[in-house]
LOROMI-973437 format. One record per residue (C-alpha): x, y, z; residue number from 1; residue in three letters. Coordinates in steps of 0.5 Angstrom, whole numbers. Example, Ala and Ser with C-alpha at 12.3 -4.5 7.8 and 13.67 -1.06 7.14 Angstrom:
[node [25 -9 16] 1 "Ala"];
[node [27 -2 14] 2 "Ser"];
***
This chain:
[node [-56 -10 -35] 1 "Met"];
[node [-50 -14 -33] 2 "Pro"];
[node [-43 -12 -32] 3 "Leu"];
[node [-38 -11 -38] 4 "Pro"];
[node [-37 -18 -41] 5 "Ala"];
[node [-30 -18 -42] 6 "Thr"];
[node [-24 -17 -37] 7 "Arg"];
[node [-22 -12 -42] 8 "Glu"];
[node [-28 -8 -42] 9 "Glu"];
[node [-29 -8 -34] 10 "Arg"];
[node [-21 -5 -34] 11 "Ile"];
[node [-23 0 -39] 12 "Ala"];
[node [-29 2 -35] 13 "Gln"];
[node [-25 2 -28] 14 "Leu"];
[node [-20 6 -32] 15 "Arg"];
[node [-25 12 -34] 16 "Arg"];
[node [-27 11 -26] 17 "Ile"];
[node [-20 12 -23] 18 "Phe"];
[node [-16 16 -29] 19 "Met"];
[node [-22 21 -30] 20 "Pro"];
[node [-22 27 -35] 21 "Arg"];
[node [-28 30 -31] 22 "Gly"];
[node [-30 29 -25] 23 "Val"];
[node [-38 32 -23] 24 "Ala"];
[node [-39 33 -15] 25 "Val"];
[node [-47 32 -14] 26 "Val"];
[node [-48 35 -7] 27 "Gly"];
[node [-43 41 -8] 28 "Ala"];
[node [-44 46 -3] 29 "Ser"];
[node [-41 53 -2] 30 "Pro"];
[node [-42 52 6] 31 "Thr"];
[node [-35 50 10] 32 "Pro"];
[node [-36 43 13] 33 "Gly"];
[node [-40 40 8] 34 "Lys"];
[node [-38 34 5] 35 "Leu"];
[node [-40 37 -2] 36 "Gly"];
[node [-35 43 0] 37 "Asn"];
[node [-30 39 2] 38 "Leu"];
[node [-29 35 -3] 39 "Ile"];
[node [-30 41 -9] 40 "Val"];
[node [-24 44 -5] 41 "Asn"];
[node [-19 37 -5] 42 "Asn"];
[node [-20 37 -12] 43 "Leu"];
[node [-19 44 -14] 44 "Lys"];
[node [-13 45 -9] 45 "Asn"];
[node [-10 39 -10] 46 "Ala"];
[node [-9 41 -18] 47 "Gly"];
[node [-13 35 -21] 48 "Phe"];
[node [-11 35 -28] 49 "Thr"];
[node [-18 34 -31] 50 "Gly"];
[node [-24 39 -30] 51 "Asn"];
[node [-28 39 -24] 52 "Ile"];
[node [-36 40 -24] 53 "Tyr"];
[node [-40 42 -18] 54 "Pro"];
[node [-47 40 -19] 55 "Val"];
[node [-53 43 -15] 56 "Asn"];
[node [-59 47 -17] 57 "Pro"];
[node [-59 52 -11] 58 "Asn"];
[node [-52 55 -13] 59 "Phe"];
[node [-49 58 -19] 60 "Pro"];
[node [-42 57 -16] 61 "Glu"];
[node [-38 53 -12] 62 "Val"];
[node [-31 55 -10] 63 "Ala"];
[node [-30 60 -16] 64 "Gly"];
[node [-33 54 -20] 65 "Leu"];
[node [-39 54 -25] 66 "Thr"];
[node [-44 49 -21] 67 "Cys"];
[node [-49 45 -26] 68 "Tyr"];
[node [-56 44 -24] 69 "Pro"];
[node [-56 37 -25] 70 "Ser"];
[node [-52 31 -28] 71 "Leu"];
[node [-55 32 -35] 72 "Glu"];
[node [-53 39 -36] 73 "Ala"];
[node [-45 37 -34] 74 "Val"];
[node [-40 38 -40] 75 "Pro"];
[node [-39 31 -44] 76 "Gly"];
[node [-32 30 -41] 77 "Asp"];
[node [-35 28 -35] 78 "Thr"];
[node [-33 20 -33] 79 "Asp"];
[node [-35 20 -26] 80 "Val"];
[node [-39 23 -21] 81 "Ala"];
[node [-37 24 -13] 82 "Val"];
[node [-44 24 -9] 83 "Val"];
[node [-45 26 -3] 84 "Ala"];
[node [-53 27 -2] 85 "Ile"];
[node [-58 23 2] 86 "Pro"];
[node [-58 16 1] 87 "Ala"];
[node [-65 15 -1] 88 "Pro"];
[node [-64 20 -7] 89 "Ala"];
[node [-58 17 -10] 90 "Ile"];
[node [-61 11 -14] 91 "Ala"];
[node [-65 16 -18] 92 "Gly"];
[node [-59 19 -21] 93 "Leu"];
[node [-57 13 -25] 94 "Ala"];
[node [-61 14 -31] 95 "Pro"];
[node [-58 22 -32] 96 "Ala"];
[node [-51 19 -31] 97 "Ala"];
[node [-52 13 -35] 98 "Gly"];
[node [-55 18 -41] 99 "Lys"];
[node [-49 22 -40] 100 "Lys"];
[node [-44 16 -41] 101 "Gly"];
[node [-41 17 -34] 102 "Ile"];
[node [-37 10 -32] 103 "Ala"];
[node [-39 11 -25] 104 "Gly"];
[node [-42 13 -18] 105 "Leu"];
[node [-37 14 -12] 106 "Val"];
[node [-42 14 -7] 107 "Val"];
[node [-39 17 -1] 108 "Ile"];
[node [-46 18 3] 109 "Ser"];
[node [-47 13 8] 110 "Ser"];
[node [-54 10 11] 111 "Gly"];
[node [-54 3 7] 112 "Phe"];
[node [-53 -4 8] 113 "Ala"];
[node [-48 -2 14] 114 "Glu"];
[node [-54 1 18] 115 "Val"];
[node [-59 -5 16] 116 "Gly"];
[node [-61 -2 10] 117 "Gln"];
[node [-60 -7 5] 118 "Arg"];
[node [-65 -6 1] 119 "Ala"];
[node [-64 1 -1] 120 "Leu"];
[node [-56 -2 -3] 121 "Gln"];
[node [-59 -6 -8] 122 "Asp"];
[node [-64 -2 -11] 123 "Glu"];
[node [-57 3 -12] 124 "Leu"];
[node [-54 -3 -15] 125 "Val"];
[node [-60 -5 -20] 126 "Lys"];
[node [-60 2 -22] 127 "Ala"];
[node [-53 2 -24] 128 "Ala"];
[node [-53 -4 -27] 129 "Arg"];
[node [-59 -2 -32] 130 "Ala"];
[node [-55 4 -34] 131 "Asn"];
[node [-48 1 -35] 132 "Asn"];
[node [-45 4 -29] 133 "Leu"];
[node [-41 2 -23] 134 "Arg"];
[node [-41 4 -16] 135 "Ile"];
[node [-35 5 -11] 136 "Leu"];
[node [-38 5 -4] 137 "Gly"];
[node [-43 7 -1] 138 "Pro"];
[node [-40 9 5] 139 "Asn"];
[node [-33 12 4] 140 "Ile"];
[node [-28 17 4] 141 "Tyr"];
[node [-27 17 -3] 142 "Gly"];
[node [-21 16 -7] 143 "Tyr"];
[node [-14 19 -9] 144 "Phe"];
[node [-10 18 -16] 145 "Tyr"];
[node [-4 22 -15] 146 "Thr"];
[node [-1 21 -22] 147 "Pro"];
[node [-7 26 -24] 148 "Leu"];
[node [-7 30 -17] 149 "Lys"];
[node [-14 27 -16] 150 "Leu"];
[node [-16 28 -9] 151 "Cys"];
[node [-24 26 -9] 152 "Ala"];
[node [-25 26 -2] 153 "Thr"];
[node [-27 29 4] 154 "Phe"];
[node [-20 27 8] 155 "Ala"];
[node [-14 30 9] 156 "Met"];
[node [-11 32 2] 157 "Pro"];
[node [-5 28 -1] 158 "Tyr"];
[node [-2 28 -8] 159 "Thr"];
[node [6 26 -6] 160 "Glu"];
[node [7 20 -12] 161 "Pro"];
[node [10 13 -11] 162 "Gly"];
[node [9 6 -13] 163 "Gly"];
[node [4 3 -8] 164 "Val"];
[node [-4 3 -9] 165 "Ala"];
[node [-7 2 -2] 166 "Leu"];
[node [-14 0 -2] 167 "Val"];
[node [-18 -1 4] 168 "Ser"];
[node [-25 -1 7] 169 "Gln"];
[node [-24 3 13] 170 "Ser"];
[node [-23 11 13] 171 "Gly"];
[node [-20 10 19] 172 "Gly"];
[node [-15 6 16] 173 "Val"];
[node [-14 11 10] 174 "Ala"];
[node [-12 16 15] 175 "Asn"];
[node [-6 12 18] 176 "Ala"];
[node [-4 11 11] 177 "Ile"];
[node [-4 18 9] 178 "Leu"];
[node [0 20 16] 179 "Gly"];
[node [5 14 15] 180 "Tyr"];
[node [6 16 7] 181 "Ser"];
[node [7 23 9] 182 "Arg"];
[node [12 22 15] 183 "Ser"];
[node [16 16 11] 184 "Arg"];
[node [16 20 5] 185 "Arg"];
[node [13 13 1] 186 "Met"];
[node [9 16 -4] 187 "Gly"];
[node [3 13 -7] 188 "Val"];
[node [0 12 -14] 189 "Ser"];
[node [-7 11 -11] 190 "Ala"];
[node [-11 11 -4] 191 "Ile"];
[node [-18 8 -5] 192 "Val"];
[node [-24 7 -1] 193 "Gly"];
[node [-28 1 -2] 194 "Leu"];
[node [-34 2 4] 195 "Gly"];
[node [-39 -3 3] 196 "Asn"];
[node [-37 -6 -4] 197 "Lys"];
[node [-44 -6 -6] 198 "Ala"];
[node [-41 -7 -13] 199 "Asp"];
[node [-34 -5 -14] 200 "Ile"];
[node [-29 -9 -9] 201 "Asp"];
[node [-22 -12 -8] 202 "Asp"];
[node [-22 -16 -14] 203 "Ser"];
[node [-24 -10 -19] 204 "Asp"];
[node [-18 -6 -15] 205 "Ala"];
[node [-13 -12 -16] 206 "Leu"];
[node [-15 -12 -24] 207 "Glu"];
[node [-15 -5 -25] 208 "Phe"];
[node [-8 -3 -21] 209 "Phe"];
[node [-5 -10 -23] 210 "Gly"];
[node [-5 -7 -30] 211 "Gln"];
[node [-4 1 -28] 212 "Asp"];
[node [3 2 -30] 213 "Pro"];
[node [4 7 -24] 214 "Asn"];
[node [3 2 -19] 215 "Thr"];
[node [9 -3 -17] 216 "Gln"];
[node [6 -5 -11] 217 "Val"];
[node [-2 -7 -8] 218 "Ile"];
[node [-3 -7 -1] 219 "Ala"];
[node [-11 -9 1] 220 "Leu"];
[node [-14 -8 8] 221 "His"];
[node [-20 -12 7] 222 "Ile"];
[node [-25 -14 13] 223 "Glu"];
[node [-29 -19 8] 224 "Gly"];
[node [-29 -22 1] 225 "Leu"];
[node [-36 -21 -3] 226 "Lys"];
[node [-34 -27 -7] 227 "Asp"];
[node [-28 -30 -5] 228 "Gly"];
[node [-27 -35 -11] 229 "Arg"];
[node [-27 -29 -16] 230 "Ala"];
[node [-22 -26 -11] 231 "Phe"];
[node [-17 -31 -11] 232 "Met"];
[node [-17 -33 -18] 233 "Glu"];
[node [-15 -26 -19] 234 "Thr"];
[node [-11 -25 -14] 235 "Ala"];
[node [-7 -31 -16] 236 "Lys"];
[node [-6 -29 -23] 237 "Arg"];
[node [-4 -21 -21] 238 "Ile"];
[node [1 -23 -15] 239 "Ser"];
[node [5 -27 -21] 240 "Lys"];
[node [6 -20 -23] 241 "Val"];
[node [6 -15 -18] 242 "Lys"];
[node [7 -16 -10] 243 "Pro"];
[node [0 -16 -7] 244 "Val"];
[node [0 -15 1] 245 "Val"];
[node [-6 -16 5] 246 "Val"];
[node [-9 -14 12] 247 "Leu"];
[node [-15 -18 14] 248 "Lys"];
[node [-19 -15 19] 249 "Gly"];
[node [-23 -19 23] 250 "Gly"];
[node [-19 -25 25] 251 "Arg"];
[node [-22 -25 32] 252 "Ser"];
[node [-29 -27 34] 253 "Ser"];
[node [-29 -19 37] 254 "Ala"];
[node [-26 -16 30] 255 "Gly"];
[node [-31 -20 26] 256 "Ala"];
[node [-37 -18 30] 257 "Lys"];
[node [-34 -10 29] 258 "Ala"];
[node [-33 -11 22] 259 "Ala"];
[node [-40 -13 21] 260 "Ser"];
[node [-43 -7 24] 261 "Ser"];
[node [-38 -3 21] 262 "His"];
[node [-38 -4 13] 263 "Thr"];
[node [-44 -10 13] 264 "Ala"];
[node [-38 -15 12] 265 "Ser"];
[node [-38 -22 13] 266 "Leu"];
[node [-31 -24 16] 267 "Ala"];
[node [-32 -31 15] 268 "Gly"];
[node [-26 -36 18] 269 "Glu"];
[node [-20 -34 19] 270 "Asp"];
[node [-16 -40 18] 271 "Arg"];
[node [-20 -41 11] 272 "Val"];
[node [-17 -34 9] 273 "Tyr"];
[node [-10 -36 11] 274 "Asp"];
[node [-10 -42 7] 275 "Ala"];
[node [-13 -38 1] 276 "Ala"];
[node [-9 -32 1] 277 "Phe"];
[node [-2 -37 2] 278 "Arg"];
[node [-5 -41 -4] 279 "Gln"];
[node [-6 -35 -8] 280 "Ser"];
[node [1 -32 -7] 281 "Gly"];
[node [-1 -26 -2] 282 "Leu"];
[node [3 -23 3] 283 "Ile"];
[node [-1 -23 9] 284 "Arg"];
[node [1 -18 14] 285 "Ala"];
[node [-2 -19 21] 286 "Arg"];
[node [-2 -11 23] 287 "Thr"];
[node [-3 -5 20] 288 "Leu"];
[node [5 -3 21] 289 "Glu"];
[node [7 -9 17] 290 "Asp"];
[node [2 -8 11] 291 "Leu"];
[node [5 0 11] 292 "Leu"];
[node [12 -2 12] 293 "Asp"];
[node [13 -9 7] 294 "Trp"];
[node [9 -4 2] 295 "Ser"];
[node [14 1 2] 296 "Arg"];
[node [20 -4 2] 297 "Ala"];
[node [17 -8 -3] 298 "Leu"];
[node [18 -2 -7] 299 "Gln"];
[node [25 -1 -5] 300 "Leu"];
[node [28 -8 -5] 301 "Leu"];
[node [31 -11 -11] 302 "Pro"];
[node [30 -19 -12] 303 "Asp"];
[node [34 -24 -9] 304 "Pro"];
[node [39 -28 -13] 305 "Ala"];
[node [38 -34 -8] 306 "Gly"];
[node [36 -36 -1] 307 "Glu"];
[node [42 -34 3] 308 "Asn"];
[node [42 -28 8] 309 "Val"];
[node [47 -25 12] 310 "Leu"];
[node [46 -21 18] 311 "Ile"];
[node [52 -17 20] 312 "Val"];
[node [51 -13 27] 313 "Cys"];
[node [54 -9 32] 314 "Gly"];
[node [52 -13 38] 315 "Ala"];
[node [51 -20 39] 316 "Gly"];
[node [44 -19 42] 317 "Gly"];
[node [41 -16 36] 318 "Leu"];
[node [44 -21 32] 319 "Gly"];
[node [40 -26 36] 320 "Val"];
[node [33 -23 36] 321 "Leu"];
[node [35 -22 28] 322 "Met"];
[node [36 -29 28] 323 "Ala"];
[node [30 -31 31] 324 "Asp"];
[node [26 -27 27] 325 "Ala"];
[node [29 -30 21] 326 "Cys"];
[node [26 -36 23] 327 "Ala"];
[node [19 -34 24] 328 "Asp"];
[node [19 -31 17] 329 "His"];
[node [23 -37 14] 330 "Gly"];
[node [29 -34 12] 331 "Leu"];
[node [35 -38 11] 332 "Arg"];
[node [42 -36 15] 333 "Leu"];
[node [47 -41 12] 334 "Pro"];
[node [55 -42 16] 335 "Pro"];
[node [59 -37 12] 336 "Leu"];
[node [63 -41 7] 337 "Pro"];
[node [70 -42 10] 338 "Pro"];
[node [74 -37 6] 339 "Asp"];
[node [69 -31 7] 340 "Leu"];
[node [70 -33 14] 341 "Gln"];
[node [77 -33 14] 342 "Gln"];
[node [76 -25 11] 343 "Ala"];
[node [71 -23 16] 344 "Met"];
[node [75 -26 22] 345 "Lys"];
[node [81 -21 19] 346 "Ala"];
[node [77 -15 20] 347 "Cys"];
[node [73 -16 26] 348 "Ile"];
[node [76 -16 34] 349 "Pro"];
[node [78 -23 36] 350 "Pro"];
[node [72 -23 41] 351 "Phe"];
[node [67 -22 35] 352 "Gly"];
[node [64 -28 32] 353 "Ser"];
[node [64 -30 25] 354 "Val"];
[node [58 -34 25] 355 "Asn"];
[node [52 -32 22] 356 "Asn"];
[node [50 -27 25] 357 "Pro"];
[node [56 -23 25] 358 "Ile"];
[node [58 -19 31] 359 "Asp"];
[node [63 -14 30] 360 "Val"];
[node [62 -11 37] 361 "Thr"];
[node [60 -5 39] 362 "Gly"];
[node [67 -2 40] 363 "Gly"];
[node [69 -2 33] 364 "Glu"];
[node [69 5 29] 365 "Gly"];
[node [66 6 21] 366 "Ala"];
[node [72 3 18] 367 "Glu"];
[node [71 -4 21] 368 "Thr"];
[node [64 -4 19] 369 "Tyr"];
[node [66 -1 12] 370 "Arg"];
[node [71 -8 11] 371 "Lys"];
[node [66 -12 13] 372 "Val"];
[node [59 -10 9] 373 "Ile"];
[node [64 -9 3] 374 "Ser"];
[node [66 -16 3] 375 "Leu"];
[node [58 -18 4] 376 "Ala"];
[node [56 -14 -1] 377 "Leu"];
[node [61 -17 -6] 378 "Asn"];
[node [61 -24 -5] 379 "Asp"];
[node [56 -27 -10] 380 "Ser"];
[node [54 -33 -5] 381 "Arg"];
[node [51 -28 0] 382 "Val"];
[node [44 -26 -3] 383 "His"];
[node [41 -21 2] 384 "Ala"];
[node [45 -17 7] 385 "Leu"];
[node [41 -15 14] 386 "Val"];
[node [45 -10 18] 387 "Phe"];
[node [43 -10 26] 388 "Gly"];
[node [46 -2 28] 389 "Tyr"];
[node [48 -1 35] 390 "Trp"];
[node [49 7 36] 391 "His"];
[node [55 8 39] 392 "Thr"];
[node [60 15 39] 393 "Pro"];
[node [65 11 35] 394 "Leu"];
[node [60 10 29] 395 "Ala"];
[node [55 16 30] 396 "Pro"];
[node [48 14 26] 397 "Pro"];
[node [49 19 20] 398 "Leu"];
[node [56 17 19] 399 "Ala"];
[node [54 10 19] 400 "Phe"];
[node [48 11 14] 401 "Ala"];
[node [52 15 10] 402 "Lys"];
[node [58 10 9] 403 "Met"];
[node [53 4 8] 404 "Leu"];
[node [50 9 2] 405 "Ile"];
[node [56 10 -1] 406 "Asp"];
[node [58 2 -1] 407 "Leu"];
[node [51 0 -4] 408 "Val"];
[node [52 6 -9] 409 "Lys"];
[node [59 3 -11] 410 "Glu"];
[node [57 -5 -11] 411 "Ala"];
[node [51 -2 -16] 412 "Lys"];
[node [56 1 -21] 413 "Gly"];
[node [60 -6 -21] 414 "Lys"];
[node [53 -9 -23] 415 "Gly"];
[node [52 -12 -16] 416 "Ile"];
[node [45 -11 -14] 417 "Val"];
[node [42 -15 -8] 418 "Lys"];
[node [37 -13 -2] 419 "Pro"];
[node [40 -9 4] 420 "Val"];
[node [35 -8 10] 421 "Val"];
[node [37 -4 16] 422 "Val"];
[node [35 -4 23] 423 "Gly"];
[node [38 1 28] 424 "Leu"];
[node [38 1 36] 425 "Ala"];
[node [40 7 39] 426 "Gly"];
[node [38 14 41] 427 "Asp"];
[node [33 19 37] 428 "Val"];
[node [39 20 33] 429 "Glu"];
[node [38 14 29] 430 "Val"];
[node [31 16 26] 431 "Glu"];
[node [35 22 22] 432 "Asp"];
[node [40 16 19] 433 "Ala"];
[node [33 12 18] 434 "Val"];
[node [30 18 14] 435 "Arg"];
[node [37 18 10] 436 "Leu"];
[node [38 11 8] 437 "Leu"];
[node [30 11 6] 438 "Glu"];
[node [31 17 2] 439 "Ala"];
[node [37 13 -2] 440 "Asn"];
[node [33 7 -3] 441 "Gly"];
[node [35 3 3] 442 "Ile"];
[node [29 0 8] 443 "Pro"];
[node [31 2 15] 444 "Ala"];
[node [27 1 21] 445 "Tyr"];
[node [29 5 28] 446 "Ala"];
[node [29 1 35] 447 "Tyr"];
[node [25 -5 33] 448 "Ala"];
[node [30 -9 29] 449 "Val"];
[node [26 -14 27] 450 "Glu"];
[node [22 -11 23] 451 "Gln"];
[node [27 -10 17] 452 "Ala"];
[node [27 -18 17] 453 "Ile"];
[node [19 -18 16] 454 "Gly"];
[node [20 -13 10] 455 "Ala"];
[node [26 -17 7] 456 "Leu"];
[node [22 -23 8] 457 "Ala"];
[node [16 -20 4] 458 "Ala"];
[node [21 -19 -2] 459 "Arg"];
[node [22 -26 -1] 460 "Tyr"];
[node [15 -29 -1] 461 "Arg"];
[node [14 -25 -8] 462 "Phe"];
[node [20 -28 -11] 463 "Trp"];
[node [18 -35 -9] 464 "Arg"];
[node [12 -34 -11] 465 "Gly"];
[node [13 -32 -18] 466 "Arg"];
[node [18 -38 -19] 467 "Arg"];
[node [13 -43 -17] 468 "Glu"];
***
């Protein structure tokens, strides 16, 4: 049996997998440390809003839940089965799952194409197709969908909701995502492992999260594509609606070789990927840090009204670094209009600079910053504002952060909304300022001030892409 014929039917089936009413765990176990034990406990302890059905003929219960002897015996609201049993036995589950009306199997188990067992993987997909099932995996850590408090994984649980869906081939990358999301209070709508992509792939993930009302931004980590043409066609359509950030592993020959042995991916020629991503409106990140930083910023930043970016900094050296980063990312730093330049000149010392970047100088206190930032926020010819903060006792980090938050809120009260990002250089107290700014919707970055430019540039790429 082929895949559902229409896009709507495919999305409906994916919706049952990612937003299930009930989850069966095949291979559930009462033994601590077993994958089936970790998965059941994660589902239960995270507070999954649906029903959990452990499946194992050897036990009457697992984690205080009734344990069923087979998939045939589970209740009828089971939309998905998470599978953690030996690889050779999994294809045999398909007839029972299909008869039960289950939408898909989430295959945690390894031992397929990634270790040379391509025939076993093909057998699994063939059995799934014959029984109207989709396969997520195999060789994955599982998946999370926070609106339902769904933690169908053996990894660390995570339930903090947000607007970013993060899709990765690698469990290690997923763990990095968990830590970053928690420490930066980013929150996610979903974290999904694709593993070998025997069936459900990046195109399917884009289709589902492109229409998911709980997802604002889609972040992809890929090592290779199963069907490049289908992916690019889907990406071009979805990237007009939601920002899609992509990190491609295997850019180098060494990375491509590692990708092949890890998930049986064909990493491909990087220049081809680069051109295809650009043509499809995808925002390409070169590092995991950029993937996560930009995804968070895209969730927070509004669209600009135009191309004019203004940098305000407390030290000339920071302005130089930020101006270089703007050039690298294709952001425009126009000269200030004469009247705005004169107004700025009246606010800063004569040895400062009213070019773009504006150098307030390090000897000024919060009041000077307040005047300059207020002018920039309230001038409609400034379409985006970047601040390079330099830590001095005259303008302590938290005092600066509170001042900027107040100014942005005041402007918003007057109907003025524009992208604002901040890079903070200084001692460790700037980390507290970063947390306060981000809690109030302003993307902020400690120490490496150029990161602020990259985050702003990601928003500009999405904005430009929708206008083309």
